[in-house]
All heavy atoms as TSV, in Angstrom:
chain	resi	resn	atom	element	x	y	z
A	1	MET	N	N	45.817	213.680	-84.258
A	1	MET	CA	C	46.446	212.519	-84.875
A	1	MET	C	C	46.778	212.800	-86.335
A	1	MET	O	O	47.844	212.431	-86.798
A	1	MET	CB	C	45.535	211.316	-84.761
A	1	MET	CG	C	46.139	210.101	-85.393
A	1	MET	SD	S	45.417	208.639	-84.735
A	1	MET	CE	C	45.900	207.499	-85.964
A	2	ILE	N	N	45.851	213.438	-87.054
A	2	ILE	CA	C	46.096	213.763	-88.461
A	2	ILE	C	C	47.304	214.686	-88.585
A	2	ILE	O	O	48.131	214.511	-89.486
A	2	ILE	CB	C	44.854	214.420	-89.102
A	2	ILE	CG1	C	43.669	213.453	-89.129
A	2	ILE	CG2	C	45.148	214.933	-90.497
A	2	ILE	CD1	C	43.873	212.240	-89.990
A	3	ASP	N	N	47.420	215.653	-87.681
A	3	ASP	CA	C	48.566	216.565	-87.724
A	3	ASP	C	C	49.879	215.803	-87.561
A	3	ASP	O	O	50.872	216.132	-88.203
A	3	ASP	CB	C	48.443	217.639	-86.643
A	3	ASP	CG	C	47.344	218.642	-86.950
A	3	ASP	OD1	O	46.989	218.792	-88.135
A	3	ASP	OD2	O	46.845	219.265	-86.000
A	4	GLY	N	N	49.886	214.786	-86.715
A	4	GLY	CA	C	51.081	213.969	-86.522
A	4	GLY	C	C	51.459	213.203	-87.774
A	4	GLY	O	O	52.638	213.125	-88.141
A	5	ILE	N	N	50.459	212.663	-88.431
A	5	ILE	CA	C	50.712	211.921	-89.676
A	5	ILE	C	C	51.222	212.861	-90.756
A	5	ILE	O	O	52.174	212.542	-91.469
A	5	ILE	CB	C	49.433	211.190	-90.138
A	5	ILE	CG1	C	49.092	210.076	-89.153
A	5	ILE	CG2	C	49.593	210.634	-91.549
A	5	ILE	CD1	C	47.744	209.429	-89.375
A	6	LEU	N	N	50.602	214.026	-90.872
A	6	LEU	CA	C	51.047	215.005	-91.871
A	6	LEU	C	C	52.469	215.472	-91.583
A	6	LEU	O	O	53.258	215.693	-92.505
A	6	LEU	CB	C	50.088	216.187	-91.923
A	6	LEU	CG	C	48.685	215.879	-92.430
A	6	LEU	CD1	C	47.794	217.112	-92.334
A	6	LEU	CD2	C	48.718	215.328	-93.834
A	7	SER	N	N	52.805	215.603	-90.311
A	7	SER	CA	C	54.155	215.995	-89.930
A	7	SER	C	C	55.169	214.920	-90.325
A	7	SER	O	O	56.251	215.229	-90.841
A	7	SER	CB	C	54.211	216.261	-88.430
A	7	SER	OG	O	55.505	216.595	-88.027
A	8	LEU	N	N	54.812	213.662	-90.099
A	8	LEU	CA	C	55.686	212.556	-90.502
A	8	LEU	C	C	55.850	212.508	-92.015
A	8	LEU	O	O	56.952	212.291	-92.525
A	8	LEU	CB	C	55.126	211.223	-90.006
A	8	LEU	CG	C	55.250	210.943	-88.524
A	8	LEU	CD1	C	54.501	209.661	-88.182
A	8	LEU	CD2	C	56.711	210.830	-88.114
A	9	GLU	N	N	54.746	212.716	-92.729
A	9	GLU	CA	C	54.798	212.715	-94.182
A	9	GLU	C	C	55.709	213.830	-94.684
A	9	GLU	O	O	56.544	213.609	-95.557
A	9	GLU	CB	C	53.395	212.895	-94.761
A	9	GLU	CG	C	53.378	212.921	-96.281
A	9	GLU	CD	C	51.997	213.186	-96.831
A	9	GLU	OE1	O	51.420	214.248	-96.520
A	9	GLU	OE2	O	51.508	212.323	-97.574
A	10	LYS	N	N	55.571	215.015	-94.109
A	10	LYS	CA	C	56.401	216.149	-94.513
A	10	LYS	C	C	57.881	215.863	-94.253
A	10	LYS	O	O	58.737	216.144	-95.095
A	10	LYS	CB	C	55.967	217.406	-93.761
A	10	LYS	CG	C	56.662	218.649	-94.216
A	10	LYS	CD	C	56.109	219.882	-93.536
A	10	LYS	CE	C	56.822	221.111	-94.029
A	10	LYS	NZ	N	56.286	222.345	-93.455
A	11	ALA	N	N	58.184	215.279	-93.100
A	11	ALA	CA	C	59.574	214.944	-92.772
A	11	ALA	C	C	60.125	213.898	-93.739
A	11	ALA	O	O	61.283	213.982	-94.171
A	11	ALA	CB	C	59.667	214.450	-91.328
A	12	ALA	N	N	59.309	212.905	-94.091
A	12	ALA	CA	C	59.748	211.866	-95.025
A	12	ALA	C	C	60.014	212.453	-96.407
A	12	ALA	O	O	61.013	212.109	-97.053
A	12	ALA	CB	C	58.704	210.754	-95.100
A	13	LEU	N	N	59.135	213.335	-96.863
A	13	LEU	CA	C	59.331	213.968	-98.163
A	13	LEU	C	C	60.582	214.839	-98.161
A	13	LEU	O	O	61.333	214.859	-99.146
A	13	LEU	CB	C	58.103	214.799	-98.547
A	13	LEU	CG	C	56.839	214.006	-98.864
A	13	LEU	CD1	C	55.663	214.947	-99.043
A	13	LEU	CD2	C	57.032	213.135	-100.084
A	14	GLN	N	N	60.820	215.520	-97.058
A	14	GLN	CA	C	62.027	216.353	-96.938
A	14	GLN	C	C	63.280	215.483	-97.013
A	14	GLN	O	O	64.243	215.827	-97.691
A	14	GLN	CB	C	61.989	217.155	-95.636
A	14	GLN	CG	C	63.194	218.043	-95.441
A	14	GLN	CD	C	63.310	219.135	-96.487
A	14	GLN	OE1	O	62.301	219.655	-96.957
A	14	GLN	NE2	N	64.515	219.479	-96.873
A	15	ARG	N	N	63.255	214.354	-96.339
A	15	ARG	CA	C	64.414	213.446	-96.348
A	15	ARG	C	C	64.650	212.875	-97.749
A	15	ARG	O	O	65.792	212.803	-98.222
A	15	ARG	CB	C	64.190	212.326	-95.336
A	15	ARG	CG	C	65.313	211.325	-95.276
A	15	ARG	CD	C	66.614	211.992	-94.855
A	15	ARG	NE	N	67.740	211.163	-95.073
A	15	ARG	CZ	C	68.337	210.423	-94.151
A	15	ARG	NH1	N	67.900	210.444	-92.921
A	15	ARG	NH2	N	69.364	209.670	-94.453
A	16	LEU	N	N	63.569	212.482	-98.427
A	16	LEU	CA	C	63.701	211.996	-99.801
A	16	LEU	C	C	64.294	213.072	-100.707
A	16	LEU	O	O	65.167	212.791	-101.533
A	16	LEU	CB	C	62.336	211.570	-100.352
A	16	LEU	CG	C	61.795	210.235	-99.880
A	16	LEU	CD1	C	60.331	210.090	-100.280
A	16	LEU	CD2	C	62.627	209.098	-100.446
A	17	THR	N	N	63.824	214.302	-100.528
A	17	THR	CA	C	64.331	215.425	-101.322
A	17	THR	C	C	65.816	215.635	-101.064
A	17	THR	O	O	66.607	215.784	-102.011
A	17	THR	CB	C	63.538	216.710	-100.993
A	17	THR	OG1	O	62.170	216.511	-101.382
A	17	THR	CG2	C	64.107	217.915	-101.714
A	18	GLU	N	N	66.207	215.633	-99.805
A	18	GLU	CA	C	67.622	215.816	-99.461
A	18	GLU	C	C	68.475	214.717	-100.063
A	18	GLU	O	O	69.556	214.981	-100.593
A	18	GLU	CB	C	67.784	215.857	-97.944
A	18	GLU	CG	C	67.207	217.097	-97.305
A	18	GLU	CD	C	67.130	217.011	-95.788
A	18	GLU	OE1	O	67.520	215.964	-95.207
A	18	GLU	OE2	O	66.664	217.991	-95.181
A	19	ASP	N	N	67.999	213.467	-99.981
A	19	ASP	CA	C	68.751	212.338	-100.541
A	19	ASP	C	C	68.882	212.455	-102.056
A	19	ASP	O	O	69.943	212.187	-102.609
A	19	ASP	CB	C	68.081	211.009	-100.183
A	19	ASP	CG	C	68.244	210.640	-98.719
A	19	ASP	OD1	O	69.023	211.310	-98.003
A	19	ASP	OD2	O	67.576	209.675	-98.282
A	20	ARG	N	N	67.810	212.878	-102.717
A	20	ARG	CA	C	67.873	213.015	-104.178
A	20	ARG	C	C	68.820	214.133	-104.573
A	20	ARG	O	O	69.594	213.997	-105.534
A	20	ARG	CB	C	66.494	213.278	-104.758
A	20	ARG	CG	C	66.579	213.503	-106.263
A	20	ARG	CD	C	65.321	213.221	-106.939
A	20	ARG	NE	N	65.449	213.470	-108.374
A	20	ARG	CZ	C	64.600	213.040	-109.252
A	20	ARG	NH1	N	63.561	212.341	-108.871
A	20	ARG	NH2	N	64.767	213.305	-110.526
A	21	ILE	N	N	68.764	215.253	-103.883
A	21	ILE	CA	C	69.657	216.367	-104.205
A	21	ILE	C	C	71.112	215.963	-103.973
A	21	ILE	O	O	71.983	216.273	-104.783
A	21	ILE	CB	C	69.271	217.618	-103.383
A	21	ILE	CG1	C	67.935	218.166	-103.903
A	21	ILE	CG2	C	70.359	218.677	-103.456
A	21	ILE	CD1	C	67.337	219.255	-103.044
A	22	ALA	N	N	71.363	215.234	-102.905
A	22	ALA	CA	C	72.730	214.810	-102.591
A	22	ALA	C	C	73.270	213.793	-103.593
A	22	ALA	O	O	74.440	213.841	-103.963
A	22	ALA	CB	C	72.786	214.233	-101.184
A	23	SER	N	N	72.399	212.888	-104.060
A	23	SER	CA	C	72.878	211.816	-104.935
A	23	SER	C	C	72.608	212.060	-106.410
A	23	SER	O	O	73.155	211.361	-107.255
A	23	SER	CB	C	72.232	210.488	-104.530
A	23	SER	OG	O	70.845	210.517	-104.799
A	24	GLY	N	N	71.755	213.027	-106.711
A	24	GLY	CA	C	71.412	213.290	-108.098
A	24	GLY	C	C	70.209	212.500	-108.576
A	24	GLY	O	O	69.496	212.920	-109.456
A	25	SER	N	N	69.984	211.325	-107.997
A	25	SER	CA	C	68.841	210.496	-108.359
A	25	SER	C	C	68.702	209.391	-107.330
A	25	SER	O	O	69.691	208.902	-106.791
A	25	SER	CB	C	69.030	209.893	-109.739
A	25	SER	OG	O	68.010	208.963	-110.008
A	26	LEU	N	N	67.474	208.981	-107.080
A	26	LEU	CA	C	67.255	207.839	-106.188
A	26	LEU	C	C	67.118	206.541	-106.979
A	26	LEU	O	O	67.006	205.479	-106.402
A	26	LEU	CB	C	66.005	208.059	-105.328
A	26	LEU	CG	C	66.054	209.239	-104.381
A	26	LEU	CD1	C	64.764	209.307	-103.579
A	26	LEU	CD2	C	67.248	209.181	-103.461
A	27	GLY	N	N	67.128	206.671	-108.281
A	27	GLY	CA	C	67.014	205.505	-109.149
A	27	GLY	C	C	65.611	205.347	-109.699
A	27	GLY	O	O	64.626	205.769	-109.090
A	28	GLU	N	N	65.546	204.746	-110.852
A	28	GLU	CA	C	64.273	204.572	-111.548
A	28	GLU	C	C	63.310	203.700	-110.754
A	28	GLU	O	O	62.111	203.989	-110.690
A	28	GLU	CB	C	64.530	203.967	-112.929
A	28	GLU	CG	C	63.299	203.926	-113.796
A	28	GLU	CD	C	63.610	203.440	-115.205
A	28	GLU	OE1	O	64.668	203.797	-115.737
A	28	GLU	OE2	O	62.762	202.711	-115.744
A	29	GLU	N	N	63.825	202.639	-110.134
A	29	GLU	CA	C	62.959	201.742	-109.362
A	29	GLU	C	C	62.337	202.466	-108.172
A	29	GLU	O	O	61.156	202.287	-107.884
A	29	GLU	CB	C	63.735	200.521	-108.886
A	29	GLU	CG	C	64.113	199.580	-109.999
A	29	GLU	CD	C	64.938	198.408	-109.511
A	29	GLU	OE1	O	65.259	198.339	-108.305
A	29	GLU	OE2	O	65.265	197.548	-110.348
A	30	VAL	N	N	63.119	203.286	-107.496
A	30	VAL	CA	C	62.600	204.042	-106.354
A	30	VAL	C	C	61.545	205.032	-106.824
A	30	VAL	O	O	60.477	205.146	-106.207
A	30	VAL	CB	C	63.740	204.766	-105.598
A	30	VAL	CG1	C	63.175	205.695	-104.533
A	30	VAL	CG2	C	64.698	203.761	-104.989
A	31	ASP	N	N	61.803	205.733	-107.915
A	31	ASP	CA	C	60.829	206.678	-108.444
A	31	ASP	C	C	59.531	205.983	-108.850
A	31	ASP	O	O	58.448	206.533	-108.669
A	31	ASP	CB	C	61.402	207.459	-109.628
A	31	ASP	CG	C	62.298	208.605	-109.183
A	31	ASP	OD1	O	62.159	209.075	-108.039
A	31	ASP	OD2	O	63.134	209.039	-109.999
A	32	GLU	N	N	59.627	204.772	-109.394
A	32	GLU	CA	C	58.429	204.017	-109.760
A	32	GLU	C	C	57.607	203.664	-108.526
A	32	GLU	O	O	56.385	203.805	-108.530
A	32	GLU	CB	C	58.807	202.764	-110.531
A	32	GLU	CG	C	59.271	203.031	-111.941
A	32	GLU	CD	C	59.719	201.772	-112.658
A	32	GLU	OE1	O	59.431	200.649	-112.187
A	32	GLU	OE2	O	60.365	201.913	-113.721
A	33	VAL	N	N	58.265	203.212	-107.475
A	33	VAL	CA	C	57.566	202.867	-106.230
A	33	VAL	C	C	56.931	204.111	-105.623
A	33	VAL	O	O	55.774	204.079	-105.178
A	33	VAL	CB	C	58.526	202.190	-105.218
A	33	VAL	CG1	C	57.881	202.048	-103.851
A	33	VAL	CG2	C	58.989	200.844	-105.745
A	34	LEU	N	N	57.674	205.213	-105.618
A	34	LEU	CA	C	57.137	206.458	-105.071
A	34	LEU	C	C	55.921	206.932	-105.865
A	34	LEU	O	O	54.925	207.360	-105.279
A	34	LEU	CB	C	58.216	207.538	-105.047
A	34	LEU	CG	C	59.341	207.337	-104.030
A	34	LEU	CD1	C	60.432	208.378	-104.245
A	34	LEU	CD2	C	58.819	207.376	-102.614
A	35	SER	N	N	55.980	206.848	-107.182
A	35	SER	CA	C	54.845	207.297	-107.990
A	35	SER	C	C	53.618	206.425	-107.743
A	35	SER	O	O	52.492	206.924	-107.760
A	35	SER	CB	C	55.200	207.342	-109.469
A	35	SER	OG	O	55.377	206.064	-110.002
A	36	GLU	N	N	53.810	205.142	-107.493
A	36	GLU	CA	C	52.688	204.271	-107.150
A	36	GLU	C	C	52.045	204.696	-105.832
A	36	GLU	O	O	50.851	204.482	-105.630
A	36	GLU	CB	C	53.134	202.818	-107.077
A	36	GLU	CG	C	53.461	202.223	-108.435
A	36	GLU	CD	C	53.969	200.805	-108.350
A	36	GLU	OE1	O	53.835	200.166	-107.277
A	36	GLU	OE2	O	54.516	200.321	-109.354
A	37	ALA	N	N	52.833	205.315	-104.958
A	37	ALA	CA	C	52.324	205.801	-103.671
A	37	ALA	C	C	51.835	207.241	-103.760
A	37	ALA	O	O	51.424	207.822	-102.754
A	37	ALA	CB	C	53.418	205.682	-102.607
A	38	GLY	N	N	51.897	207.834	-104.950
A	38	GLY	CA	C	51.428	209.201	-105.124
A	38	GLY	C	C	52.450	210.255	-104.748
A	38	GLY	O	O	52.112	211.392	-104.444
A	39	ILE	N	N	53.734	209.885	-104.798
A	39	ILE	CA	C	54.833	210.805	-104.490
A	39	ILE	C	C	55.578	211.080	-105.785
A	39	ILE	O	O	56.024	210.168	-106.473
A	39	ILE	CB	C	55.812	210.196	-103.450
A	39	ILE	CG1	C	55.081	209.722	-102.202
A	39	ILE	CG2	C	56.935	211.176	-103.133
A	39	ILE	CD1	C	54.403	210.792	-101.414
A	40	TYR	N	N	55.713	212.373	-106.118
A	40	TYR	CA	C	56.324	212.763	-107.384
A	40	TYR	C	C	57.417	213.810	-107.168
A	40	TYR	O	O	57.393	214.543	-106.182
A	40	TYR	CB	C	55.266	213.327	-108.337
A	40	TYR	CG	C	54.190	212.324	-108.651
A	40	TYR	CD1	C	53.001	212.304	-107.946
A	40	TYR	CD2	C	54.384	211.376	-109.645
A	40	TYR	CE1	C	52.016	211.360	-108.218
A	40	TYR	CE2	C	53.414	210.435	-109.933
A	40	TYR	CZ	C	52.231	210.440	-109.213
A	40	TYR	OH	O	51.273	209.507	-109.492
A	41	TRP	N	N	58.333	213.892	-108.128
A	41	TRP	CA	C	59.410	214.869	-108.101
A	41	TRP	C	C	58.948	216.126	-108.824
A	41	TRP	O	O	58.520	216.086	-109.969
A	41	TRP	CB	C	60.660	214.307	-108.766
A	41	TRP	CG	C	61.802	215.264	-108.798
A	41	TRP	CD1	C	62.328	215.882	-109.900
A	41	TRP	CD2	C	62.582	215.710	-107.695
A	41	TRP	NE1	N	63.375	216.683	-109.533
A	41	TRP	CE2	C	63.560	216.599	-108.180
A	41	TRP	CE3	C	62.549	215.447	-106.332
A	41	TRP	CZ2	C	64.486	217.218	-107.358
A	41	TRP	CZ3	C	63.465	216.059	-105.507
A	41	TRP	CH2	C	64.425	216.935	-106.021
A	42	ASP	N	N	59.017	217.255	-108.152
A	42	ASP	CA	C	58.679	218.554	-108.723
A	42	ASP	C	C	59.963	219.142	-109.304
A	42	ASP	O	O	60.855	219.544	-108.562
A	42	ASP	CB	C	58.105	219.456	-107.636
A	42	ASP	CG	C	57.714	220.834	-108.133
A	42	ASP	OD1	O	58.115	221.215	-109.244
A	42	ASP	OD2	O	57.013	221.539	-107.382
A	43	THR	N	N	60.045	219.183	-110.622
A	43	THR	CA	C	61.281	219.650	-111.264
A	43	THR	C	C	61.495	221.151	-111.098
A	43	THR	O	O	62.631	221.605	-111.123
A	43	THR	CB	C	61.287	219.298	-112.766
A	43	THR	OG1	O	60.116	219.845	-113.378
A	43	THR	CG2	C	61.320	217.804	-112.981
A	44	LEU	N	N	60.421	221.913	-110.929
A	44	LEU	CA	C	60.569	223.356	-110.748
A	44	LEU	C	C	61.078	223.708	-109.357
A	44	LEU	O	O	62.000	224.510	-109.204
A	44	LEU	CB	C	59.245	224.073	-111.005
A	44	LEU	CG	C	58.719	224.003	-112.438
A	44	LEU	CD1	C	57.350	224.665	-112.531
A	44	LEU	CD2	C	59.697	224.642	-113.398
A	45	ASN	N	N	60.466	223.124	-108.335
A	45	ASN	CA	C	60.853	223.433	-106.950
A	45	ASN	C	C	61.930	222.496	-106.408
A	45	ASN	O	O	62.386	222.660	-105.274
A	45	ASN	CB	C	59.625	223.386	-106.033
A	45	ASN	CG	C	58.652	224.475	-106.351
A	45	ASN	OD1	O	59.035	225.611	-106.631
A	45	ASN	ND2	N	57.369	224.142	-106.331
A	46	GLN	N	N	62.309	221.510	-107.219
A	46	GLN	CA	C	63.343	220.549	-106.833
A	46	GLN	C	C	63.030	219.894	-105.479
A	46	GLN	O	O	63.824	219.928	-104.537
A	46	GLN	CB	C	64.726	221.217	-106.791
A	46	GLN	CG	C	65.188	221.740	-108.140
A	46	GLN	CD	C	65.504	220.607	-109.101
A	46	GLN	OE1	O	66.422	219.844	-108.855
A	46	GLN	NE2	N	64.756	220.494	-110.174
A	47	GLU	N	N	61.830	219.267	-105.406
A	47	GLU	CA	C	61.430	218.585	-104.183
A	47	GLU	C	C	60.382	217.521	-104.498
A	47	GLU	O	O	59.694	217.591	-105.511
A	47	GLU	CB	C	60.851	219.564	-103.168
A	47	GLU	CG	C	59.562	220.222	-103.627
A	47	GLU	CD	C	59.026	221.242	-102.650
A	47	GLU	OE1	O	59.682	221.519	-101.642
A	47	GLU	OE2	O	57.931	221.762	-102.909
A	48	TYR	N	N	60.302	216.525	-103.619
A	48	TYR	CA	C	59.246	215.532	-103.722
A	48	TYR	C	C	57.988	216.097	-103.089
A	48	TYR	O	O	58.056	216.882	-102.149
A	48	TYR	CB	C	59.635	214.236	-102.997
A	48	TYR	CG	C	60.539	213.351	-103.831
A	48	TYR	CD1	C	61.904	213.312	-103.608
A	48	TYR	CD2	C	60.011	212.568	-104.842
A	48	TYR	CE1	C	62.731	212.506	-104.374
A	48	TYR	CE2	C	60.829	211.755	-105.619
A	48	TYR	CZ	C	62.182	211.732	-105.375
A	48	TYR	OH	O	62.990	210.933	-106.142
A	49	PHE	N	N	56.837	215.712	-103.636
A	49	PHE	CA	C	55.566	216.137	-103.066
A	49	PHE	C	C	54.557	215.006	-103.162
A	49	PHE	O	O	54.674	214.118	-104.001
A	49	PHE	CB	C	55.027	217.389	-103.769
A	49	PHE	CG	C	54.536	217.136	-105.171
A	49	PHE	CD1	C	53.186	216.952	-105.415
A	49	PHE	CD2	C	55.413	217.092	-106.236
A	49	PHE	CE1	C	52.726	216.712	-106.699
A	49	PHE	CE2	C	54.959	216.867	-107.527
A	49	PHE	CZ	C	53.612	216.663	-107.761
A	50	SER	N	N	53.585	215.057	-102.282
A	50	SER	CA	C	52.501	214.092	-102.268
A	50	SER	C	C	51.327	214.673	-103.035
A	50	SER	O	O	50.856	215.762	-102.714
A	50	SER	CB	C	52.077	213.795	-100.825
A	50	SER	OG	O	50.817	213.162	-100.805
A	51	ILE	N	N	50.837	213.949	-104.025
A	51	ILE	CA	C	49.701	214.428	-104.796
A	51	ILE	C	C	48.477	214.545	-103.896
A	51	ILE	O	O	47.652	215.447	-104.057
A	51	ILE	CB	C	49.437	213.552	-106.039
A	51	ILE	CG1	C	48.480	214.239	-107.012
A	51	ILE	CG2	C	48.907	212.198	-105.638
A	51	ILE	CD1	C	49.030	215.455	-107.672
A	52	ASP	N	N	48.338	213.655	-102.913
A	52	ASP	CA	C	47.205	213.735	-101.977
A	52	ASP	C	C	47.254	215.021	-101.168
A	52	ASP	O	O	46.238	215.695	-101.009
A	52	ASP	CB	C	47.189	212.528	-101.027
A	52	ASP	CG	C	46.852	211.228	-101.740
A	52	ASP	OD1	O	46.180	211.275	-102.792
A	52	ASP	OD2	O	47.261	210.162	-101.244
A	53	ALA	N	N	48.430	215.370	-100.674
A	53	ALA	CA	C	48.575	216.609	-99.900
A	53	ALA	C	C	48.329	217.817	-100.793
A	53	ALA	O	O	47.669	218.779	-100.373
A	53	ALA	CB	C	49.956	216.683	-99.263
A	54	PHE	N	N	48.822	217.773	-102.016
A	54	PHE	CA	C	48.622	218.875	-102.953
A	54	PHE	C	C	47.132	219.078	-103.229
A	54	PHE	O	O	46.633	220.205	-103.199
A	54	PHE	CB	C	49.377	218.600	-104.258
A	54	PHE	CG	C	49.109	219.604	-105.329
A	54	PHE	CD1	C	49.698	220.856	-105.287
A	54	PHE	CD2	C	48.247	219.308	-106.378
A	54	PHE	CE1	C	49.447	221.803	-106.278
A	54	PHE	CE2	C	47.989	220.240	-107.368
A	54	PHE	CZ	C	48.585	221.482	-107.311
A	55	GLN	N	N	46.417	217.992	-103.486
A	55	GLN	CA	C	44.981	218.093	-103.745
A	55	GLN	C	C	44.232	218.601	-102.517
A	55	GLN	O	O	43.353	219.451	-102.643
A	55	GLN	CB	C	44.423	216.740	-104.176
A	55	GLN	CG	C	44.847	216.356	-105.571
A	55	GLN	CD	C	44.365	214.970	-105.960
A	55	GLN	OE1	O	44.221	214.091	-105.115
A	55	GLN	NE2	N	44.117	214.778	-107.243
A	56	ARG	N	N	44.577	218.100	-101.348
A	56	ARG	CA	C	43.927	218.531	-100.111
A	56	ARG	C	C	44.132	220.034	-99.898
A	56	ARG	O	O	43.179	220.764	-99.615
A	56	ARG	CB	C	44.480	217.728	-98.932
A	56	ARG	CG	C	43.847	218.032	-97.603
A	56	ARG	CD	C	44.376	217.143	-96.480
A	56	ARG	NE	N	45.828	217.084	-96.417
A	56	ARG	CZ	C	46.571	216.029	-96.759
A	56	ARG	NH1	N	46.013	214.928	-97.198
A	56	ARG	NH2	N	47.886	216.072	-96.665
A	57	GLU	N	N	45.361	220.504	-100.051
A	57	GLU	CA	C	45.666	221.927	-99.867
A	57	GLU	C	C	44.944	222.780	-100.906
A	57	GLU	O	O	44.433	223.854	-100.587
A	57	GLU	CB	C	47.173	222.158	-99.954
A	57	GLU	CG	C	47.940	221.558	-98.793
A	57	GLU	CD	C	49.443	221.487	-99.055
A	57	GLU	OE1	O	49.903	221.988	-100.104
A	57	GLU	OE2	O	50.137	220.905	-98.207
A	58	THR	N	N	44.890	222.297	-102.145
A	58	THR	CA	C	44.199	223.036	-103.204
A	58	THR	C	C	42.709	223.145	-102.912
A	58	THR	O	O	42.124	224.226	-103.017
A	58	THR	CB	C	44.425	222.360	-104.574
A	58	THR	OG1	O	45.831	222.333	-104.837
A	58	THR	CG2	C	43.697	223.108	-105.682
A	59	PHE	N	N	42.080	222.043	-102.523
A	59	PHE	CA	C	40.652	222.062	-102.219
A	59	PHE	C	C	40.348	222.953	-101.015
A	59	PHE	O	O	39.354	223.684	-101.013
A	59	PHE	CB	C	40.120	220.654	-101.988
A	59	PHE	CG	C	40.127	219.793	-103.223
A	59	PHE	CD1	C	40.329	218.433	-103.122
A	59	PHE	CD2	C	39.936	220.331	-104.492
A	59	PHE	CE1	C	40.336	217.628	-104.246
A	59	PHE	CE2	C	39.946	219.534	-105.632
A	59	PHE	CZ	C	40.144	218.176	-105.507
A	60	GLU	N	N	41.209	222.909	-99.997
A	60	GLU	CA	C	41.009	223.769	-98.825
A	60	GLU	C	C	41.124	225.240	-99.207
A	60	GLU	O	O	40.337	226.073	-98.765
A	60	GLU	CB	C	42.014	223.421	-97.729
A	60	GLU	CG	C	41.740	222.100	-97.050
A	60	GLU	CD	C	42.851	221.657	-96.110
A	60	GLU	OE1	O	43.881	222.361	-95.997
A	60	GLU	OE2	O	42.685	220.590	-95.482
A	61	ARG	N	N	42.099	225.565	-100.047
A	61	ARG	CA	C	42.280	226.954	-100.481
A	61	ARG	C	C	41.089	227.424	-101.300
A	61	ARG	O	O	40.563	228.523	-101.101
A	61	ARG	CB	C	43.571	227.083	-101.291
A	61	ARG	CG	C	43.862	228.511	-101.769
A	61	ARG	CD	C	45.138	228.593	-102.588
A	61	ARG	NE	N	45.263	227.636	-103.654
A	61	ARG	CZ	C	44.644	227.727	-104.838
A	61	ARG	NH1	N	43.860	228.742	-105.100
A	61	ARG	NH2	N	44.829	226.805	-105.763
A	62	LEU	N	N	40.627	226.583	-102.221
A	62	LEU	CA	C	39.473	226.950	-103.041
A	62	LEU	C	C	38.210	227.089	-102.202
A	62	LEU	O	O	37.419	228.016	-102.409
A	62	LEU	CB	C	39.265	225.919	-104.152
A	62	LEU	CG	C	40.300	225.927	-105.269
A	62	LEU	CD1	C	40.084	224.734	-106.200
A	62	LEU	CD2	C	40.258	227.227	-106.043
A	63	ALA	N	N	38.019	226.179	-101.267
A	63	ALA	CA	C	36.845	226.262	-100.397
A	63	ALA	C	C	36.874	227.545	-99.591
A	63	ALA	O	O	35.859	228.242	-99.479
A	63	ALA	CB	C	36.788	225.045	-99.468
A	64	ALA	N	N	38.026	227.896	-99.049
A	64	ALA	CA	C	38.142	229.131	-98.266
A	64	ALA	C	C	37.889	230.352	-99.146
A	64	ALA	O	O	37.242	231.308	-98.718
A	64	ALA	CB	C	39.520	229.215	-97.626
A	65	GLU	N	N	38.355	230.306	-100.358
A	65	GLU	CA	C	38.167	231.432	-101.283
A	65	GLU	C	C	36.690	231.613	-101.631
A	65	GLU	O	O	36.176	232.725	-101.614
A	65	GLU	CB	C	38.968	231.192	-102.564
A	65	GLU	CG	C	38.843	232.315	-103.577
A	65	GLU	CD	C	39.673	232.030	-104.830
A	65	GLU	OE1	O	40.725	231.384	-104.724
A	65	GLU	OE2	O	39.214	232.455	-105.909
A	66	TYR	N	N	36.010	230.530	-101.927
A	66	TYR	CA	C	34.601	230.634	-102.317
A	66	TYR	C	C	33.681	230.888	-101.137
A	66	TYR	O	O	32.666	231.560	-101.283
A	66	TYR	CB	C	34.168	229.401	-103.090
A	66	TYR	CG	C	34.714	229.401	-104.499
A	66	TYR	CD1	C	35.768	228.574	-104.859
A	66	TYR	CD2	C	34.202	230.283	-105.444
A	66	TYR	CE1	C	36.289	228.608	-106.138
A	66	TYR	CE2	C	34.725	230.330	-106.729
A	66	TYR	CZ	C	35.764	229.478	-107.065
A	66	TYR	OH	O	36.278	229.534	-108.337
A	67	VAL	N	N	34.028	230.389	-99.953
A	67	VAL	CA	C	33.217	230.626	-98.775
A	67	VAL	C	C	33.328	232.099	-98.351
A	67	VAL	O	O	32.377	232.680	-97.856
A	67	VAL	CB	C	33.643	229.707	-97.620
A	67	VAL	CG1	C	33.035	230.114	-96.303
A	67	VAL	CG2	C	33.267	228.262	-97.957
A	68	SER	N	N	34.468	232.697	-98.589
A	68	SER	CA	C	34.678	234.072	-98.144
A	68	SER	C	C	33.964	235.090	-99.029
A	68	SER	O	O	33.834	236.250	-98.649
A	68	SER	CB	C	36.174	234.396	-98.102
A	68	SER	OG	O	36.714	234.396	-99.402
A	69	LYS	N	N	33.477	234.675	-100.185
A	69	LYS	CA	C	32.790	235.595	-101.088
A	69	LYS	C	C	31.288	235.500	-100.855
A	69	LYS	O	O	30.748	234.441	-100.570
A	69	LYS	CB	C	33.117	235.269	-102.543
A	69	LYS	CG	C	34.570	235.526	-102.871
A	69	LYS	CD	C	34.853	235.244	-104.316
A	69	LYS	CE	C	36.312	235.551	-104.611
A	69	LYS	NZ	N	36.667	235.290	-105.990
A	70	ASP	N	N	30.618	236.613	-101.035
A	70	ASP	CA	C	29.178	236.663	-100.883
A	70	ASP	C	C	28.534	236.464	-102.262
A	70	ASP	O	O	28.634	237.335	-103.125
A	70	ASP	CB	C	28.751	238.005	-100.286
A	70	ASP	CG	C	27.258	238.082	-100.050
A	70	ASP	OD1	O	26.589	237.022	-100.087
A	70	ASP	OD2	O	26.757	239.182	-99.815
A	71	TYR	N	N	27.918	235.309	-102.466
A	71	TYR	CA	C	27.309	234.995	-103.750
A	71	TYR	C	C	25.792	235.175	-103.740
A	71	TYR	O	O	25.103	234.717	-104.625
A	71	TYR	CB	C	27.646	233.564	-104.170
A	71	TYR	CG	C	29.079	233.416	-104.590
A	71	TYR	CD1	C	30.019	232.828	-103.763
A	71	TYR	CD2	C	29.503	233.895	-105.826
A	71	TYR	CE1	C	31.337	232.697	-104.164
A	71	TYR	CE2	C	30.813	233.789	-106.225
A	71	TYR	CZ	C	31.727	233.181	-105.399
A	71	TYR	OH	O	33.020	233.058	-105.774
A	72	SER	N	N	25.241	235.835	-102.739
A	72	SER	CA	C	23.783	235.996	-102.681
A	72	SER	C	C	23.298	237.159	-103.482
A	72	SER	O	O	23.946	237.971	-104.004
A	72	SER	CB	C	23.336	236.163	-101.250
A	72	SER	OG	O	24.109	237.115	-100.572
């Protein structure tokens, strides 16, 4: 079920990105609503991203990195 939700979220972010690239801007009001939902525009990669997904991926990567090392 989580994979389905993440897939929907990814598709929605892709659609928002495509719309912004096509129109140049979705408008200040739309950006305000998106930021309240934790969705931000990445100026470097030119795409919308979810801060929740970014944090989740970062924590998973860090956990995998530290678990794979032998600290004993």
